[in-house]
C-alpha angles and dihedrals in degrees: 000000000000118000115242116224118236110250102188135040140181121245089258090053091050091055089056096041096049099029095235134128126266093249089053091053091047090051092050092047090053088053091049090050089054090053096051107115091022109053103355132044128236091270094067088094122025121179094332092315114120124209107248092212092051091049091051092048092049091047090053098045105025096111091049092047091053093054114075092209097047094041093078090061095055110105119238115272114267120180093213092053091051090050091051089050090053092049092046091052090049093240111169103222105139 
């Protein structure tokens, strides 16, 4: 039977998965919340669970998203691209 990858994680799980501190995760989640309706859909965060792919995408592009001139060069969010990024970085999220 194939193993299903985990799609959502708590803030505590994200600290473990990405090797960052709790304040860093809280800061990134606040940024993701600001992008809901623009870059991410309403399912990016569900009942305090954060999409791991969305978090990875935001982690990768957050500086560009914050700059109004660089923002236009950020590619559209694609779940499959975020998953490839996670695998390429060697992030254990399954």
